[in-house]
N, C-alpha and C positions, 0 to 999 in steps of 0.2 A: 458473770458466767464462770463456772468452774473450769479449770484447765482441762480436765478429763472430758467435759462436755464439748469444749472447743476442739479437742483432738478428734473425737468421734464425728463431729459435724464436718470437720475438714476432710476426714476420710470419706464421708458420704459425698461431699461436693467435689472431690478430686483436687483439693488444694495441697499439692505435694510439699510446697515450701513450709506451710503451716504445720503439716504432719511431721516433717523432718525437724523443725525447730522445737516442737513440743516433745518429740520422742528423744531428742538428744539432751534437752535441758540446757542449763547455763550455770555459771558460777553462783548465781543467786537463786536459781530455781532447780528443783529436782526434776529429772525427766519423767514424763508420763509413761506408765507401763504400757508396752505394746499390746498386751492382752487385757487392757482395761475394758470394762463392759458397760453397756447401758442397762436400763432397768429390766430388759427382757433377756439379758444374758448374751447380747450380741457384742462381739469384739469389734475393734476397728477393721480387722481383716474380714470378718463376716459382712460388715456393712459395706466395705469397699467391693467385695465380691458380689454382693447383691446388686450394687449399682453399676457394676462393670468397670470399676476404676483400676485398670490394669497396672498403671505405674504405682499407684498406692499399694496394690497387692504385692508387687515385686519388692517394693521398699520394705514393707512390713515383714515379709518373709525373710528378707536379708537381715533384718534386725532381730530375727528369732521368734517371730509370732507363731503361735500354735496353729498349724495348718488344719488340725482336726478338732478344734474347739467346737463345742456345741452350745446352742442357746437354750432358752427355757423349753422349747418344743423339740429339742434334740437335733435341730438342723445344723449341719456343718457348713463352712464356707463353700465347699464344693456343691452341696445340695442347693444352696441359695443361688450360686452362679448358674447351675444347670437349669433351675426353675425359670430363670430370667433370660436364658438363651445367650449367655456371654461366653462364647466359644474360646476366645483368647485367654480369658481369666481361667476357664476350666482347664485349658492346656497348661497354664502356668502352675496351677495348684497341683495337677497330676504330676508334673515334673518334680515338685517338691515333696512328693510322697503322700498326697491326700488319699485317705482311705475311700475306696469306691463302694464298699458293701456295708456301710454303716446305716442302720435304720434310725429314723427319727422316732418320736414317741407314738406316732400313729402308723408305723410300719412302712414308711416310704424310704426307698434308697434313691440315689441320684439317677440310676437307670430307669426307674419307674416314672421319673419326672421329666424325661427327655422331651424336648420340643423339636429338635432338628436331627437329621441323619448324621451330620458331621459330629455333633457332640456325642451321639450314640456310638459312633465308631471310635471316638477317643476313649470313652468309658470301657467299651468291650475290649479294646486293645490293652487296657490296663487292668483286666481281670474282673470287670463287673459281671455279676451273676444275674441272669434273668430269672425272675420268680417262677415263671411257667416252666422253664427248663429245670429248675430246682425241684419242683413238684414232680415232674415227669421222671427225673433221675432218682427220686427218693433221697434228696439231700437233706437229711434229718436235721442237722444243726442249723442250717440256714432257714429252712422252712419253719422249724420250731421257734426260732427267735422271731420270725415274722408273725407267726400266729400269736405268740405271747404279747407282742406289741398291739396286735389287733384286739386282743382280749382285755387290754388294760382299760381302766375307767376313763382315761383321757381320750382313748380312741373309739369308745363305744358308739358315738354318734357321727364320727368323722370317717370311719373305715368303710361304711356302707357304699359310698360311691365307687371306691376302688373295687370292692368285691363284686358289685353288681354291674359295673360298666366297663371295667378294663378287660380286654379280651386279647387272645392271640390271633394269628392270621386266619384261623378257621372260625373265629367268632366264639370260641369257648372261653368261659371264665375259669377260675381256678378249680371250682368244685367239679364240673363235668370232666375236666382234665384229670383230676385226682381219681375219679371213678373209672375213667377209661384206662388208667394206668394201674388200677388195682391198689391204689394207696388209700386203704380204708381209714387208717388213723388220721391222715391228713384230711380226708373227706369229713370225718366226724368232727374234727376240730373246726373246719371251715363252717360247717352247719352251726356249731356252737357260737360262732361270731357272726351269725345272721347272713351267711351266704345265701343267694337266691337259688333254691332247689329247683325252680322251674324255668331257669334261664334257657333260651333256645339259641343255638348257633346258626350259622348261615344256611344250613340244610334243614333247620327246624328241629334238630335233635335235642333232646333234653338229657340230663344226667341219667334219668331213669331209663330212657331208651338205650343209652350206651351200656348201662349195667345189664339190661336184658339181652342185648346183642352179644355181650361177653359171657352170658349165662352165669352171671355173678349174683347168686341168690342172696348172699350176705349184703351186698351193696343195694340190691332191690329192697330188702327189708329195711335197711337204714334210711333210704330215701322215702319209702312209703311212710315210715314212722315220723319223718320230718315234714310230711305234707306234700310230697311230690304228686303232681296231677297225673292221673292215669287215663284221662279221657281226651288227650290231645293227639294230633297227628303231625308228622313232619311233612316236608314238601312233597314227598312221594306218597302221602296219604297213609303212612304206616303209623299205627298206634303202638304203645308198648305191648298190648295183647297180640296184635298182629305179628310183631317181631318175635314174641315168645312162641307163637305158632310156627314161624319160619325157622326157628332154631330147634323146633320139635322138643320143647321142654314143658312137660306137663306140670311140674312143680311151680314154675314161674307163672303158667296160666292160672293155676289155683291161687297163687299169691295175689295176682292182679285182680282176679274175679272177686276175691274177698274184700277188696277196696273199692267196691261200687263201680265196676267197669260197665259202661254201656257196650254191648257186644261188638258192634261193627263200627269202625272208624272211617271217616271221610267217604261216606256213601258206599262203603264196601259191603257186599252181600254174600259173596262166595269166593273161595279160592279157586285156583286153576283146576282142581279136581272136583269142583262143585260141592265142596264140603264146608260146612259152617265152622268158624274158628272155635266157638264155644257157645253153648246154648242150653236152655232148659227144655226138657222134652219129656213126654210121656209115651211110652211104647204101649199100644193097645193090646199087644200080645203078651209081653212079659211083665207089663205093669210098672216098670221103673219110672220114677219121676225125680230127676235130679240134674245137676249141672254135669255136662258131659264134655269130654275132650273131642276135638275134631274127628279123630280117626274112628269114633264109634258109630258115625252115621254118614250116609251118602244122600245128597239132596237129589230128588227127582223133579220136583216143581216147588216154586216159592213165590209168595206175594206178601207184601208188608205194608203197614201204615205207620206213620210217625206223628207224634205230638211234640210239644215243646220239650218234655222231659220223659217221654215214654215211647215205646215202639212195640207193635204187636205184629205177629206174622202167622200165616197159615202155610204149612209145608207138608208135602208128601215126600217120604224118603225110605230108604232101606235101613232097617235096624241091624247093624252088624253084630250085635250081641246075640240076637235070637234068630237072625237070618230071614225074618219075615219081610215082605215087601208091600208097597202100595198102602202104607199106613198114613192116615191123615192126622195132622197134629196142629195144635195152636200153641204158639210161644208168646209169652208176654215179656218184653224187655223192660226191665226197671232197674233201679239201683239195687245191686245185690246186697 
């Protein structure tokens, strides 16, 4: 067995005497370099950190081992210690200047891999940046480096779990958070690395709903072009169209209608003023037949039928355009 291999195995197994002997060498043998690597680029320090060998870690650092060495996947000793929950090793590495905001090749930092509250506290106390806070604050350098890692060929199939399943305390992934904060550039880049445009947070809100609530037509257009679903409701029964009606934005109503919106979401038939949110109508007096915004009509009576993918209604209402009343109309609700 090569002396380098013996050195790395001793670091793995916590054999301090062997590590010390090989690192110091002798009159007949040269010392093994403290930053010697295995075939995957792991140094003895990285291996010891991964296995939680605190004494070995302390000795190697005292011998000048590189605290921020990276293996073939870009992982540092700190990241490996954090991933395996070795708090004492994490603390030792931090005291020796371990970098807390280094990304590996698929966009992970130590803080993203935290398993315990104690280790999280250690990292935050030493300046670790939370990716959700970085997106919210518009931290361009940090987020740009993160997105560049996600866009790399190596990360193409490994970044999806992080994008789709990592959430903040409100249940938001990075994309809806970027939309809510008006970070269009970040949002576009996240979509480019396959972020889930239809993720729903704890309240059932999607990124599209957040964009509509903020009356952000640019974000709405971006999300619709990326395949955002327009026919879903949150826990309050509000669809994107309903939210557009609530913020009184005709432009957003039209944008949503053009993307095949079924008119009423979650069993909703009328608003509090007995007005339909959006519908197709024909006024028997003035002859118009087109999609109309809510404020153009007042509902007098209404009945409807629903199929699997259709809905029809018969309604009497007041046409606010021509002022005539008691008109009977038939509406057919299909994909627009």
